[in-house]
C-alpha positions in Angstrom: 92.0 102.4 109.7 88.4 102.5 108.4 87.7 104.0 105.0 84.4 105.2 103.4 83.1 102.9 100.7 84.4 105.4 98.1 87.8 105.6 99.6 88.0 101.9 99.9 87.0 101.4 96.2 89.6 103.9 95.1 92.4 102.4 97.2 91.5 98.8 96.1 91.2 99.7 92.5 94.5 101.4 92.5 96.2 98.4 94.1 94.5 96.1 91.6 95.6 98.2 88.6 99.2 98.5 90.0 99.3 94.7 90.5 97.8 93.5 87.2 97.4 96.5 84.9 94.2 98.3 83.8 93.1 95.8 81.3 93.3 92.8 83.6 91.8 94.8 86.4 88.8 95.6 84.2 88.6 91.9 83.2 88.6 90.9 86.9 85.8 93.3 87.6 83.7 92.2 84.6 84.2 88.6 85.7 83.1 89.3 89.3 80.0 91.1 88.0 79.1 88.1 85.9 79.5 85.8 89.0 77.7 86.2 92.2 80.0 88.9 93.4 81.3 86.5 96.0 85.0 85.9 95.0 85.3 83.0 97.5 82.3 81.2 96.0 83.6 81.8 92.5 87.0 80.4 93.3 85.4 77.3 95.0 83.7 76.6 91.7 87.1 76.5 90.0 89.2 74.8 92.6 87.0 72.5 94.7 87.6 69.4 92.5 91.4 69.9 92.4 93.9 68.0 94.5 96.5 70.0 96.4 99.1 68.7 94.0 97.1 69.8 90.9 96.6 73.3 92.5 100.4 73.5 93.3 101.3 72.5 89.8 98.9 75.0 88.3 100.3 77.8 90.5 103.9 76.9 89.5 103.0 76.8 85.8 101.2 80.2 86.0 104.1 81.7 87.9 106.6 80.5 85.3 104.5 81.8 82.4 103.9 85.2 84.1 107.2 86.2 85.8 106.6 89.9 85.5 103.5 89.6 87.7 105.2 87.7 90.4 108.2 90.0 90.4 105.8 92.7 91.5 105.1 90.8 94.7 108.5 89.4 95.7 109.5 90.4 99.2 106.1 92.1 99.9 103.9 91.2 102.9 100.3 91.8 103.4 99.6 94.6 105.8 
């Protein structure tokens, strides 16, 4: 299905707020506005120098320290 830009923004913002809460959603948007707006490029700046093992360790540590966030996504698939 194709959405208008306005519909897409509303749907995506709703999903973001549901996943991380309004405060973290706003923080994410502010962060992206400070960066180039290219999320992939912004992430490359953070992760390009990490080994796969360092990245995996970081993910596990973050998951353990934020169980409520990951509980939200258990059993879900991207559609």
